[in-house]
C-alpha positions in Angstrom: -12.5 -17.3 -15.1 -11.7 -14.3 -12.8 -12.2 -14.0 -9.1 -15.4 -11.9 -9.5 -16.9 -14.8 -11.8 -16.1 -17.3 -9.0 -18.0 -15.4 -6.3 -21.0 -17.1 -4.9 -24.4 -15.5 -5.5 -25.8 -15.3 -2.1 -24.7 -13.4 1.0 -25.4 -14.7 4.4 -28.0 -12.8 6.7 -25.2 -11.4 8.8 -23.1 -10.4 5.9 -26.1 -8.6 4.3 -26.9 -6.9 7.5 -23.3 -5.6 7.8 -23.5 -4.2 4.4 -26.8 -2.5 5.2 -25.2 -0.9 8.3 -22.3 0.2 6.2 -24.8 1.7 3.7 -26.4 3.6 6.4 -22.9 4.9 7.6 -22.1 6.1 4.1 -25.5 7.9 3.9 -24.5 9.7 7.0 -21.4 10.9 5.4 -23.6 12.2 2.4 -26.1 13.9 4.7 -23.2 15.6 6.7 -21.5 16.6 3.4 -24.8 18.3 2.2 -25.0 20.1 5.4 -21.3 21.2 5.1 -21.8 22.7 1.6 -24.8 24.6 3.0 -22.7 25.7 6.0 -19.8 27.0 3.7 -22.2 28.9 1.6 -23.8 30.7 4.5 -22.5 33.9 5.7 -24.5 34.5 8.9 -23.0 33.1 12.1 -26.4 31.9 13.6 -27.0 29.8 10.4 -23.5 28.4 10.4 -23.9 27.4 14.0 -27.2 25.6 13.4 -25.6 23.7 10.6 -22.4 22.8 12.5 -24.6 21.4 15.3 -26.6 19.2 13.0 -23.2 17.9 11.5 -21.9 17.3 15.1 -25.2 15.2 15.8 -24.6 13.1 12.7 -21.1 12.5 13.6 -22.2 11.4 17.1 -24.8 8.9 15.4 -22.0 7.7 13.3 -20.0 6.9 16.4 -23.0 5.0 17.9 -23.3 3.0 14.6 -19.5 2.1 14.7 -19.9 0.9 18.2 -22.9 -1.3 17.4 -21.2 -2.7 14.2 -17.9 -3.5 16.1 -20.0 -5.4 18.8 -21.8 -7.3 16.1 -18.6 -8.2 14.5 -16.6 -9.2 17.5 -19.7 -10.9 19.0 -19.5 -13.9 16.8 -21.8 -12.8 14.1 -19.1 -12.6 11.5 -16.4 -15.3 10.8 -13.1 -14.4 12.3 -11.0 -14.1 9.0 -13.6 -11.6 7.6 -13.6 -9.3 10.8 -10.4 -7.5 10.1 -11.7 -6.4 6.6 -14.9 -5.3 7.9 -13.3 -3.3 10.7 -11.0 -1.6 8.4 -13.8 -0.6 6.1 -16.0 0.8 9.0 -12.8 2.6 10.1 -12.3 4.4 6.7 -15.9 5.3 6.5 -16.0 6.8 9.9 -12.8 8.8 9.0 -14.6 10.2 6.2 -17.4 11.4 8.6 -14.8 12.7 11.0 -13.2 14.7 8.4 -16.4 16.2 7.4 -17.0 17.1 11.0 -13.5 18.6 11.3 -14.2 20.9 8.1 -17.4 22.0 9.6 -15.6 23.3 12.8 -13.0 25.0 10.6 -15.6 26.8 8.6 -17.2 28.1 11.8 -13.9 29.2 13.2 -13.3 31.2 10.0 -15.8 33.8 11.3 -13.1 34.9 13.8 -11.0 36.5 11.0 -13.5 37.2 8.4 -12.4 40.7 8.3 -9.3 39.6 6.4 -11.3 38.1 3.5 -10.2 39.8 0.4 -12.0 39.6 -3.0 -9.4 36.9 -4.1 -10.2 34.9 -1.0 -13.9 35.0 -1.6 -13.3 33.9 -5.2 -11.3 30.9 -4.1 -14.0 30.1 -1.4 -16.6 29.8 -4.3 -14.1 27.2 -6.0 -14.0 25.4 -2.6 -17.8 25.0 -2.7 -17.6 23.4 -6.1 -14.8 21.2 -4.9 -17.0 20.0 -2.0 -19.8 19.2 -4.4 -17.5 17.3 -6.5 -16.2 15.3 -3.5 -19.8 14.5 -2.5 -20.3 12.8 -5.9 -17.6 10.3 -4.9 -19.7 9.4 -1.7 -22.7 8.6 -4.0 -20.5 6.1 -6.0 -19.6 4.4 -2.6 -23.2 4.1 -1.7 -23.8 2.6 -5.3 -21.1 0.1 -4.7 -22.8 -1.1 -1.5 -26.2 -1.5 -3.4 -24.4 -3.4 -6.1 -22.8 -5.7 -3.5 -26.0 -6.5 -1.8 -27.8 -7.3 -5.1 -24.8 -9.5 -6.3 -24.1 -7.3 -9.2 -20.4 -8.1 -9.2 -19.4 -6.9 -12.6 -20.9 -3.5 -12.1 -19.4 -3.4 -8.7 -15.9 -3.5 -10.2 -16.9 -0.9 -12.9 -18.2 1.3 -10.1 -14.9 0.9 -8.2 -13.0 2.0 -11.3 -15.2 5.1 -11.7 -14.1 6.0 -8.0 -10.5 5.7 -9.0 -11.0 7.9 -12.0 -12.8 10.3 -9.6 -10.0 10.5 -7.3 -7.6 11.2 -10.2 -9.7 14.1 -11.4 -10.0 15.3 -7.9 -6.1 15.4 -7.7 -6.0 17.6 -10.8 -8.6 19.9 -9.2 -6.6 20.2 -5.9 -3.4 21.0 -7.7 -5.1 23.7 -9.7 -6.7 25.3 -6.6 -3.5 25.2 -4.5 -1.6 26.7 -7.5 -4.2 29.4 -7.7 -3.9 30.3 -4.0 -0.1 30.5 -4.2 -0.1 32.5 -7.3 -2.3 35.1 -5.6 -0.4 34.9 -2.2 0.1 38.7 -2.3 -3.7 39.0 -2.4 -4.7 36.7 0.5 -3.8 37.8 4.0 -2.8 35.5 6.8 -4.3 33.5 8.4 -6.6 33.1 5.4 -3.9 31.9 3.2 -3.2 29.0 5.6 -6.8 28.3 6.1 -7.5 27.9 2.4 -4.6 25.8 1.7 -5.5 23.4 4.6 -9.1 23.3 3.7 -8.5 22.2 0.2 -6.1 19.5 1.4 -8.6 18.2 3.8 -11.3 18.0 1.2 -8.8 16.0 -0.9 -8.3 13.6 2.0 -12.0 12.8 1.8 -11.4 11.8 -1.8 -8.4 9.7 -0.8 -10.5 7.9 1.8 -13.3 7.3 -0.7 -11.0 5.5 -3.1 -9.6 3.5 0.0 -13.2 2.6 1.0 -14.0 1.4 -2.5 -10.9 -0.8 -2.6 -11.8 -2.2 0.8 -15.4 -2.9 -0.3 -14.0 -5.0 -3.2 -11.6 -6.8 -1.1 -14.4 -7.5 1.6 -16.9 -8.8 -0.8 -14.3 -10.9 -2.6 -13.2 -12.4 0.9 -16.8 -13.0 1.7 -17.3 -15.3 -1.3 -13.8 -16.0 -2.8 
């Protein structure tokens, strides 16, 4: 009998509350990602600024949620051995939100050198939008994992975690193709746009890596709750 088969079927009230809070945190990441996709698609400075401010407010909301979760964990609501796993999970999810916030700021600052945008740079920007949409789908899978954990669907939880691992591997392939495309067309992309595009792709890939880390930590945390 595997470890998942041995897991108890009930969560404590505080454990369920923590998972609900984590679900809220992941939803903030999804909301921010949706706004980022809109922001990158927009051309007008006013529209980009409006979306950037909304993402900034979501990031601040995430900070407040982290603070309340940490107080709850350290205040005795959660058993000491479990605290470290929960803090790590919350930190990973908050890093996802912080990275989305960073990408929003970078997209807005891109306006300072938009005159350097060549047709090839614009073409790669369209690929980046699709890459962001792909990355968002990984966040949906994280949200699904929390729902499965709350409803005690342990086998499906493991399957969902495996899907995120496959998603990250597919994302790596997409990243390598995009970076290769940028370097192959270096003579058609002027600085600082070349550096901007490569950095942007790598930072989106960081969200995918963090999503896989979060999925692994969710499994570890749930197993520890009931192992």
